[in-house]
C-alpha positions in Angstrom: 8.7 20.3 -18.2 9.0 16.5 -18.9 11.8 16.1 -16.3 9.1 15.3 -13.8 8.4 12.0 -15.6 12.0 10.9 -14.9 11.9 11.6 -11.2 11.4 8.9 -8.6 8.4 9.4 -6.3 10.5 10.7 -3.5 12.4 13.3 -5.4 9.1 14.4 -7.1 7.9 15.4 -3.6 11.3 16.5 -2.5 11.5 13.8 0.2 14.5 11.8 1.3 14.3 8.2 0.2 13.0 6.8 3.5 10.2 4.6 4.7 9.0 7.3 7.1 7.0 10.1 5.5 5.0 12.9 7.1 1.5 12.3 5.6 0.5 16.0 6.1 3.6 17.1 4.1 2.8 14.6 1.4 -0.7 15.9 1.1 0.4 19.5 1.0 3.1 18.9 -1.6 0.7 16.8 -3.7 -1.9 19.6 -3.8 0.8 22.2 -4.7 2.1 20.0 -7.5 -1.4 19.1 -8.7 -2.2 22.8 -9.0 1.0 23.5 -11.0 0.7 20.4 -13.3 -3.1 20.0 -13.8 -4.0 19.6 -17.5 -6.6 22.4 -17.2 -3.7 24.9 -16.9 -2.6 23.7 -20.3 -6.0 23.9 -22.1 -4.7 26.5 -24.6 -1.2 25.0 -25.0 -0.2 22.9 -27.9 -0.9 19.2 -28.2 2.5 18.1 -27.0 2.3 20.3 -23.9 -1.2 19.0 -23.1 -0.1 15.4 -23.5 3.0 15.9 -21.3 0.8 17.6 -18.7 -1.6 14.6 -18.7 1.4 12.2 -18.3 2.9 14.3 -15.5 -0.4 14.3 -13.7 -0.7 10.6 -14.0 2.9 10.2 -12.7 2.1 12.5 -9.8 -1.1 10.7 -8.9 0.7 7.3 -9.0 3.5 8.7 -6.9 1.1 10.2 -4.3 -1.0 7.0 -4.0 2.1 4.8 -3.7 3.8 6.9 -1.0 0.5 7.4 0.9 -0.2 3.6 1.1 2.3 2.0 3.5 2.6 -1.5 1.8 2.9 0.1 -1.7 5.5 2.6 -0.3 7.5 -0.3 1.3 7.4 -2.3 -2.0 8.4 0.8 -4.0 11.3 1.6 -1.6 12.5 -2.0 -1.8 12.4 -1.9 -5.6 14.4 1.3 -5.5 16.9 -0.5 -3.4 17.2 -3.3 -6.0 14.9 -5.9 -4.3 12.7 -7.5 -7.0 9.3 -9.0 -6.6 7.7 -11.8 -8.6 4.2 -12.1 -7.4 3.7 -15.4 -9.1 6.8 -17.1 -7.6 7.3 -15.2 -4.3 4.8 -17.2 -2.3 7.0 -18.9 0.2 6.1 -18.0 3.8 7.3 -19.3 7.1 5.3 -22.1 8.7 4.0 -20.0 11.6 2.6 -17.4 9.2 1.0 -20.1 7.0 -0.6 -21.7 10.1 -1.9 -18.3 11.3 -3.4 -17.6 7.8 -5.2 -21.0 7.8 -6.6 -20.2 11.3 -7.7 -16.7 10.1 -9.4 -18.2 7.1 -11.2 -20.8 9.2 -12.3 -18.1 11.6 -13.7 -16.1 8.7 -15.6 -19.1 7.4 -17.1 -19.8 10.8 -18.4 -16.2 11.2 -21.6 -16.9 9.3 -22.6 -19.5 11.9 -21.7 -17.3 14.9 -24.4 -16.1 17.4 -23.8 -12.5 16.4 -22.0 -12.6 13.1 -21.8 -8.8 12.7 -20.1 -8.4 16.0 -17.8 -11.3 15.2 -16.8 -9.9 11.8 -16.2 -6.5 13.3 -13.8 -8.0 15.8 -12.2 -10.1 13.1 -11.6 -6.9 11.0 -10.1 -5.1 14.0 -7.8 -8.1 14.6 -6.6 -7.9 11.0 -6.0 -4.2 11.4 -4.0 -4.6 14.5 -1.9 -7.3 12.9 -1.2 -5.0 9.9 -0.3 -2.2 12.2 2.2 -4.5 14.0 3.7 -5.3 10.6 3.9 -1.6 9.7 5.9 -1.1 12.9 8.1 -4.0 11.9 8.7 -2.5 8.5 9.7 0.8 10.0 12.3 -1.0 12.2 13.6 -3.0 9.2 14.0 0.0 7.0 15.9 1.9 9.8 18.8 -0.6 9.4 18.9 -1.5 5.7 21.0 -4.7 5.8 20.4 -7.3 3.1 18.8 -9.5 5.7 16.5 -6.8 6.8 15.5 -5.9 3.2 14.6 -9.6 2.6 12.6 -9.6 5.8 10.9 -6.4 4.7 10.0 -8.0 1.4 8.5 -10.9 3.3 6.5 -8.5 5.4 5.2 -6.6 2.3 4.0 -10.0 0.9 2.3 -10.9 4.1 0.6 -7.6 4.3 -0.7 -8.1 0.8 -2.2 -11.4 1.9 -3.8 -9.8 4.9 -5.2 -7.1 2.6 -6.9 -9.7 0.5 -8.3 -11.4 3.6 -9.6 -8.0 4.8 -11.3 -7.5 1.4 -13.0 -10.9 1.7 -14.1 -10.1 5.3 -15.5 -6.8 4.2 -17.4 -8.5 1.4 -18.8 -11.0 4.0 -19.8 -8.1 6.2 -21.7 -6.5 3.3 -23.5 -9.8 2.6 -24.4 -10.1 6.3 -25.7 -6.5 6.3 -27.7 -7.1 3.2 -29.3 -10.1 4.8 -30.7 -8.1 7.8 
């Protein structure tokens, strides 16, 4: 029963270790495993079995949310392949990306003074989403040819996406502030 805790996220769902995953299959297998492992099924079992069930369910949930989320999946896959991350030290980006991020931050700051700030922030969020989608496509390409150089570029892409996600969160907070001010 506890062998599930030793499985990587891909083997848990019986998937090949790959960047590309069918989201419908993931959902289906998750529901199936959730039914089999849920702690309610072990309500009358002993303490150890109930504790293992809770641990397995937590492992299953973490695996599901990691594989479902593209940046988290990419990072997990890179870590499986021996690429390590140090979020405190891995902050070096190419100059073009840094310049683009400064421009995006300035654009976000200027939204409050725009003629129609809600329209402007909506377009800003759409632009971020498009940029992320482009990066997801780039990740798919990089993982299709797993050279050390491509894995390093994939690591950089994951870190850039993380930055974009924070920027999106800030933009969504601004949007809520704008909506609250109406």
